[in-house]
C-alpha positions in Angstrom: -31.1 -10.0 46.7 -32.3 -7.0 48.6 -35.8 -6.7 50.0 -36.4 -3.7 47.8 -35.5 -5.7 44.7 -37.8 -8.5 45.7 -40.6 -6.0 46.4 -40.2 -4.3 43.0 -40.1 -7.7 41.2 -43.3 -8.8 43.1 -45.2 -5.5 42.7 -48.2 -5.1 40.4 -46.7 -1.8 39.2 -43.3 -3.1 38.3 -43.7 -3.0 34.6 -44.9 0.6 34.6 -42.1 1.6 37.0 -39.5 -0.1 34.8 -40.8 1.2 31.5 -41.1 4.8 32.8 -37.4 5.0 33.5 -36.0 3.0 30.7 -37.9 4.5 27.9 -35.6 5.7 25.1 -37.2 9.1 24.9 -37.3 9.6 28.7 -35.1 12.4 30.0 -34.8 10.6 33.4 -31.6 9.1 34.4 -32.0 5.6 36.0 -29.6 3.6 37.9 -29.0 0.0 38.8 -26.8 -1.5 41.5 -25.7 -5.1 42.0 -28.9 -7.2 41.2 -30.8 -4.1 40.0 -30.5 -5.0 36.2 -32.8 -8.0 36.8 -35.9 -5.8 36.9 -35.5 -4.3 33.4 -34.0 -7.5 32.1 -37.3 -9.4 32.9 -39.1 -7.1 30.5 -36.5 -7.0 27.7 -35.6 -3.4 28.5 -31.8 -4.1 28.4 -31.9 -5.4 24.8 -29.1 -3.6 23.0 -27.8 -1.9 26.2 -24.5 -2.1 27.9 -24.6 -2.7 31.7 -22.5 -3.6 34.7 -23.9 -6.2 37.0 -23.1 -8.6 39.8 -20.8 -11.1 38.1 -23.1 -14.2 38.6 -25.8 -12.3 36.6 -23.7 -12.1 33.4 -25.5 -15.0 31.7 -29.0 -13.7 32.6 -28.1 -10.2 31.3 -26.7 -11.6 28.1 -29.8 -13.7 27.6 -31.8 -10.5 28.0 -29.9 -9.0 25.1 -27.5 -6.8 27.1 -23.7 -6.5 26.8 -22.1 -6.9 30.2 -18.9 -5.1 31.1 -16.6 -6.0 34.0 -16.1 -2.5 35.2 -17.0 -0.7 38.4 -19.5 1.5 36.6 -21.1 1.9 33.2 -23.1 4.6 31.4 -25.4 3.8 28.5 -27.7 6.6 27.4 -29.9 7.4 30.3 -28.8 4.3 32.4 -26.0 4.2 34.9 -25.1 0.8 36.4 -22.5 -0.4 38.8 
């Protein structure tokens, strides 16, 4: 897990940061790489989404309500994952 991911997961502002990018009405495009989907998954922001993630995270992502694809990249609305 990267230092940045650990910092974001431990930050007091993490929920606001995650929600600001993942809001359905947000025009922003957000991206996740490798373990990145863990942050929005913690807050249930992947429920009903399709994502690519590091293979060992598949169970966690599915438990968070996401559909995991085994592809190099995935686009779901305003989220790009790889």
